[in-house]
C-alpha positions in Angstrom: 11.6 3.0 -4.4 9.9 3.7 -7.7 7.2 6.1 -8.9 3.6 5.1 -8.0 2.6 4.7 -11.6 5.6 2.5 -12.6 4.4 -1.1 -12.4 7.4 -2.8 -14.1 8.8 -6.0 -12.6 10.8 -5.7 -9.4 12.6 -5.7 -7.3 10.9 -2.5 -6.1 9.0 -0.7 -3.3 6.1 1.2 -4.9 3.7 3.6 -3.2 0.1 3.2 -4.1 -1.6 5.8 -6.4 -4.5 7.8 -5.0 -6.9 5.8 -7.1 -5.5 2.5 -5.7 -5.9 3.8 -2.1 -9.5 5.0 -2.8 -10.4 1.6 -4.2 -10.3 0.2 -0.6 -10.8 3.3 1.5 -13.0 5.8 -0.4 -12.1 8.8 1.8 -8.4 8.4 0.7 -6.7 8.7 4.1 -6.5 5.2 5.5 -5.9 4.5 9.2 -3.7 1.6 10.4 -6.9 -0.3 11.3 -8.4 0.2 7.8 -5.1 -0.9 6.1 -4.8 -3.9 8.4 -8.4 -4.9 7.6 -7.8 -4.4 3.9 -4.8 -6.8 4.0 -6.7 -9.4 6.1 -9.8 -9.3 3.8 -7.6 -9.5 0.7 -8.9 -6.1 -0.7 -5.2 -5.3 -0.8 -3.3 -7.9 -2.7 0.4 -8.8 -2.3 2.7 -7.9 -5.2 4.9 -10.5 -6.9 8.2 -11.8 -5.7 10.9 -9.2 -4.8 8.2 -6.5 -4.8 6.6 -4.3 -2.2 3.9 -1.7 -1.9 3.5 1.1 0.7 1.0 3.8 1.6 0.7 6.6 4.1 -1.5 5.8 7.1 -3.3 8.6 9.0 -4.5 9.2 12.5 -6.9 12.1 13.2 -6.5 13.1 9.5 -2.7 13.6 9.9 0.0 11.3 8.4 1.4 9.1 11.1 2.9 5.9 9.7 3.7 4.1 6.5 2.2 0.7 5.8 4.5 -1.7 3.9 3.7 -5.1 2.5 5.2 -7.3 -0.1 7.1 -10.5 -0.9 10.8 -11.1 -0.4 13.2 -12.3 -3.0 14.7 -15.1 -0.9 
């Protein structure tokens, strides 16, 4: 895990910054459904090889899950 503002080459798991989250969900508290839709519609891109991203997902305004996505090194 690295800091959200550190974008050096991987391998890493990096949380999104607040600005990155608000780019695809303006209210800043994405639900699972909004995150899944952003991945399917390619508003959220996949990072490079051996890299991953993550973000907190909310239900009823409360943190409930963490969404992870990325590319393996194999």
